[in-house]
C-alpha positions in Angstrom: 116.3 175.7 77.0 115.0 173.9 80.1 117.3 172.5 82.8 116.2 169.0 81.9 117.3 169.5 78.3 120.6 171.0 79.4 121.3 168.1 81.6 120.4 165.6 78.8 122.8 167.4 76.4 125.6 167.3 78.9 125.1 163.6 79.5 125.0 163.0 75.7 128.2 165.0 75.3 129.9 163.0 78.0 128.9 159.7 76.5 130.3 160.8 73.1 133.6 162.0 74.4 134.2 159.4 77.1 137.2 157.2 76.3 138.7 153.9 77.6 141.6 154.0 80.0 144.9 154.5 78.2 147.9 152.2 78.4 150.2 152.9 81.3 153.7 151.5 82.2 154.3 148.1 83.8 151.2 146.4 82.5 150.8 142.8 81.4 148.3 141.9 78.7 147.6 141.2 75.1 147.9 143.3 72.0 145.0 142.5 69.7 144.5 143.5 66.1 141.1 143.6 64.3 139.5 145.0 61.1 137.3 147.9 62.1 135.0 145.8 64.2 136.5 146.8 67.6 133.4 146.0 69.8 133.1 142.5 68.3 136.9 142.0 68.7 136.7 143.0 72.4 133.8 140.6 73.0 135.6 137.7 71.2 138.9 138.4 73.0 137.2 138.5 76.4 135.5 135.2 75.6 138.5 133.3 74.4 140.8 134.7 77.2 138.3 133.8 79.9 137.7 130.4 78.4 141.3 129.3 78.5 142.2 131.1 81.7 139.5 129.1 83.4 141.1 125.9 82.1 144.6 126.9 83.2 143.6 128.5 86.5 140.1 127.1 87.5 138.0 129.5 89.6 138.0 128.7 93.3 134.7 127.1 94.5 132.4 129.2 96.6 132.4 128.6 100.3 129.2 126.8 101.6 126.5 129.2 102.5 125.0 129.3 106.0 121.4 130.2 104.9 119.3 127.0 104.6 117.1 125.8 101.8 116.1 127.8 98.7 117.4 131.1 100.1 120.9 129.6 100.3 120.7 128.5 96.7 119.6 131.9 95.5 122.3 133.6 97.5 125.0 131.4 96.2 123.7 131.9 92.6 123.9 135.7 93.1 127.4 135.5 94.6 128.6 133.3 91.8 127.3 135.8 89.2 128.9 138.7 91.0 132.2 136.8 91.3 132.2 136.0 87.6 131.6 139.6 86.7 134.3 140.9 89.1 136.7 138.1 87.9 136.3 139.3 84.3 136.9 142.9 85.2 139.9 142.0 87.4 141.6 139.6 85.0 141.0 141.3 81.6 140.3 145.0 80.8 140.4 146.7 77.5 142.6 149.8 77.2 142.9 152.5 74.6 146.0 151.9 72.5 145.8 155.1 70.5 146.2 153.2 67.3 143.4 152.3 64.9 142.4 148.6 64.8 144.7 147.8 67.7 143.5 147.0 71.2 145.3 146.4 74.4 143.7 144.0 76.9 145.5 144.4 80.3 145.5 141.5 82.7 146.4 140.7 86.3 147.5 137.2 85.3 151.2 136.6 85.8 151.8 134.6 82.7 150.1 136.1 79.6 152.6 134.1 77.4 151.5 130.8 78.9 147.9 131.7 78.2 148.5 132.7 74.6 150.5 129.5 74.0 147.7 127.4 75.4 145.2 129.0 73.1 147.4 128.6 70.0 148.3 125.0 70.9 144.6 124.0 71.3 143.6 125.7 68.1 146.4 124.0 66.2 145.5 120.6 67.7 141.7 120.9 67.0 142.1 122.7 63.6 139.2 124.9 64.5 138.6 128.7 64.1 137.9 130.3 67.5 137.4 133.9 66.3 136.0 136.0 63.4 137.0 139.5 64.3 140.1 139.0 66.4 142.9 138.7 63.9 146.0 138.5 66.0 146.7 138.0 69.7 150.2 138.9 71.0 151.1 138.4 74.7 152.8 141.4 76.4 154.9 140.8 79.5 155.4 144.5 80.3 154.8 148.0 78.9 156.9 151.1 79.1 157.4 154.6 77.7 158.6 154.8 74.1 162.2 155.9 74.9 165.3 153.8 74.5 166.3 154.0 78.1 162.9 153.1 79.3 162.8 150.1 76.9 166.2 149.0 78.1 165.1 149.2 81.7 161.9 147.3 81.1 163.6 144.6 79.1 166.4 143.8 81.6 164.3 141.6 83.9 162.7 139.9 80.9 166.2 139.3 79.5 167.3 137.7 82.7 164.1 135.5 82.7 164.3 134.3 79.1 168.0 134.3 78.3 169.7 133.7 81.6 169.7 129.9 81.9 170.6 128.5 78.5 171.5 129.5 74.9 168.5 130.2 72.8 167.8 131.7 69.4 165.7 134.9 69.2 164.5 137.6 66.9 163.9 141.3 67.4 160.8 142.7 65.6 160.4 146.5 65.6 157.0 148.0 64.9 155.7 151.4 65.7 152.5 153.5 65.4 152.0 157.2 66.1 155.7 157.6 67.2 158.7 158.6 65.2 161.0 159.5 68.0 162.5 156.1 68.6 165.1 154.7 66.2 164.6 151.2 65.0 168.4 150.6 64.8 169.0 151.9 68.2 166.3 149.8 69.8 167.5 146.6 68.1 171.2 147.4 69.1 170.2 148.0 72.7 168.2 144.8 73.0 170.8 142.7 71.3 173.6 144.1 73.6 171.5 143.3 76.7 171.0 139.7 75.6 174.7 139.3 74.8 175.7 140.8 78.1 173.3 138.6 80.1 174.7 135.5 78.3 178.3 136.4 79.0 177.6 137.1 82.7 175.9 133.7 83.0 178.9 132.0 81.3 181.3 133.6 83.8 179.1 132.4 86.7 179.2 128.9 85.4 183.0 129.0 85.0 183.4 130.1 88.5 
């Protein structure tokens, strides 16, 4: 076998075995479900997230160029294209969830919930279908290891954020894939106790 053929085979093997980045801790993003059409789902998800992100947080205009005439226009056009590509990579990036028909799109945006709510409100108002392959879009404010102590630690700042100011109703939904080491009852009990504790502490502060 020639060196060229060996190199080609190595490249083919690399392409077949290459995987997307896996989910890490402390990420914000969106959990997306699809029905076997992952590539189409990723494309749709990028499109809809970028569309509404640009509405909520419009891109900053380019600074005026210093090159006169047509050269300036060409340069600005290229810079704009590069900025849009980098913005998409920076704002949204698909990660390997490890579960079939589930994708995780990480984001650098601080408010994934606000973005998801904006999408749902607009779809509800217009009564239009925005996607064919993206079945569900769930905003994620943080990620952590699948251990109760890690879940509790990751939830504490979110508990303070969402349950610290006033009394609100809530539900705890437990779903799991590829993991049987975490007890549903223990997770629900831990989250509920954290919410109750936060509420009691806030009440004491108000009384003082």
